[in-house]
Every structure is written in structure tokens, then in C-alpha cells.
C-alpha positions in Angstrom: -107.9 72.3 -70.3 -110.5 75.0 -70.6 -110.5 78.5 -71.9 -110.2 81.3 -69.5 -112.7 84.0 -70.0 -113.1 85.6 -66.6 -111.8 88.8 -65.3 -110.0 87.7 -62.1 -107.0 85.3 -62.1 -105.4 83.9 -59.2 -101.5 83.7 -59.4 -100.9 80.9 -56.9 -97.5 82.4 -55.6 -96.3 84.1 -52.4 -93.2 85.5 -54.3 -94.1 89.4 -55.1 -91.6 89.5 -57.9 -93.0 86.5 -59.7 -96.5 88.0 -59.3 -95.0 91.3 -60.9 -93.5 89.3 -63.7 -96.7 87.5 -64.4 -98.7 90.9 -64.1 -96.3 92.4 -66.8 -97.1 89.6 -69.2 -100.8 89.5 -68.7 -101.3 93.4 -68.6 -102.4 93.6 -72.0 -105.4 91.6 -71.3 -107.2 93.6 -68.7 -107.3 90.8 -66.1 -107.4 91.4 -62.4 -104.6 89.2 -60.7 -104.7 88.6 -57.2 -102.1 86.1 -55.1 -102.1 83.8 -52.4 -101.0 86.6 -50.1 -104.1 88.5 -51.0 -106.4 85.6 -49.9 -104.4 84.5 -47.0 -103.5 81.1 -48.6 -100.7 78.9 -47.0 -98.0 77.6 -49.2 -98.8 74.1 -50.1 -96.3 71.4 -49.6 -94.5 70.6 -53.0 -94.3 66.7 -53.0 -93.8 66.3 -56.8 -90.4 65.7 -58.4 -90.8 67.9 -61.5 -91.4 71.5 -61.8 -94.8 70.8 -63.5 -95.9 68.6 -60.7 -95.2 71.1 -58.2 -97.0 74.0 -60.2 -100.1 71.8 -60.7 -100.2 71.3 -56.8 -99.9 75.2 -55.9 -102.5 76.0 -58.7 -105.1 73.1 -57.6 -104.7 74.1 -54.0 -105.4 77.8 -54.5 -108.3 77.1 -56.8 -110.0 74.7 -54.5 -109.4 77.1 -51.7 -110.9 80.1 -53.3 -113.1 78.9 -56.1 -111.2 81.1 -58.6 -109.2 80.1 -61.6 -105.4 79.8 -60.8 -102.1 80.0 -62.5 -98.8 78.9 -61.1 -95.4 78.0 -62.1 -92.5 76.5 -60.5 -89.0 76.9 -61.8 -85.4 76.2 -60.9 -82.1 75.6 -62.1 -81.0 71.7 -62.8 -77.4 71.2 -63.3 -75.9 67.7 -63.8 -72.9 68.1 -61.4 -71.6 64.7 -61.8 -69.1 65.7 -64.6 -67.8 68.6 -62.3 -67.4 66.7 -59.1 -63.5 65.7 -58.8 -61.4 64.1 -56.1 -58.6 65.7 -54.5 -55.4 64.3 -55.3 -52.8 66.8 -53.5 -52.5 70.0 -51.4 -50.0 72.5 -51.2 -48.4 74.6 -48.3 -51.3 76.8 -48.2 -53.9 74.1 -47.8 -55.3 74.5 -51.3 -56.9 71.3 -52.8 -55.8 70.5 -56.3 -57.9 68.1 -58.5 -57.3 66.3 -61.6 -59.7 63.3 -61.6 -63.3 63.8 -62.9 -65.9 61.7 -61.2 -66.7 58.9 -63.5 -70.4 57.9 -63.9 -71.8 54.4 -64.7 -74.6 56.0 -67.1 -72.2 57.3 -69.6 
């Protein structure tokens, strides 16, 4: 990893809200921020299986295309739904499904 000592940083995103959030965080440092939209960059295909991997793809693609240092993140929510999936065991006269059997998993 190398130290950023420039004046312009490319935020590798097409999401205006994400750009604004990062701009708020970096505002004390006097850095000029641009985004993929400002440079007409396409969204790269996110082929990794982790948030970190996809963030790297986006930052590397933006940096290679522009020659600027780039920052990216990839975020989301991960929920293990296996404990919440149940099997329907009955319906009432209104067609509502009642569940009472949680899905058992083989990994504990």
C-alpha cells in the first residue's frame, strides 16, 4: 500500500449518494473528488464473491482507465436465511399459510 499525497481522488462509483457520503468523510482533507460519471467510465463487471474483491475490481478499473488514484467500496447486507426458512404445514380458509417447522441445516 502506498500513501496518498495527491490533490485529486477518483471515487470509483456511479452512485451519487455514495459519492456524497465519501465526500463528507474526506472534506477536512481538501481533496478534489471525481467519480466514474465525471470521467465517463462504465461500470465494471463485479465477478468476485466478496465485497472486498468487488471493491478492488472497481478501484483498479477506474485507476487504470484514468491514471488517477481511485477509492471504491462495495457493500450490502448478508443474512443467513436458512434458519428463517420454514415449511408450510397447513392453510386456513382464507388461504393463509401457517409454518411451524424450521429448515434444518446440515452444517449446524
